[in-house]
N, C-alpha and C positions, 0 to 999 in steps of 0.2 A: 947084321946090322939088327938092331933090336928094335920093334914096334910092339904097339898094341892092336891085338887083332880079335875083334869081338869080345872087348874086356878083357883079353888074357896076354900075358906078355909070349911074343913070337919072336924069333931068330932066324934070319937067314945069312947065308953064307956070305953072300956079298957085302961089300964095305961100301959101295958107292951107290948114289941113287939109281933106283930100277924103275922103270914103267909101271903104271898099275898092270898091264896086259901080262908082263913077266911075272909080277907077284901073283896074280891069280893061277898062273903054271906052276909057279915054285910051292905056291902052297897046297897045290891039287884041290882047287876051289871046285864044287861039283856044279854042273850046270851053270856054266860061266856064261851062258848066252841069256840067262834069265837074271842073274844076280845084278843089284844096284849097289854101288859102291860110293860110300861115305869117306872121306878122308879129311880127318881135323875138323869135323862137324860140317864140311860141305859135300853135299849130294853129288856127283860128278857125272858127266854127261859121257854115255858109252863110245860117242864118237871122239871123245878126249883121253881113252884110256891107253893108248898108246904114246901120247905126248905128256899126258902126267906123271910125274915122277913122286916116288914114295923115298925119304930119306930117314936116317936113325933119328928115333925118337917119335917118329909120326903116329898116330891113331887112326887104324883103319875098321870101318865096320862092312861086313858084308850081308846084304839085307834081300830078302826073297818076298814080294808082294803076292797075294794070293787073294783069289776071289772067293766068293760063297757066301754062305749064308742065307736068310730067307728074307 
């Protein structure tokens, strides 16, 4: 399956749609408990990760929001 992940081409071995949870594991995303996922321009709710599937050609962004500053 060919995807665009954080603006770069990425390939995973699976040919069928996979859940966001599976994708996070397959791509070894760090700090999964803190990541926000944008799928094809839509921010996904964490509770929907298991039931939301990613298919060939999708665009995924992994975002980390940090506090700080003055």
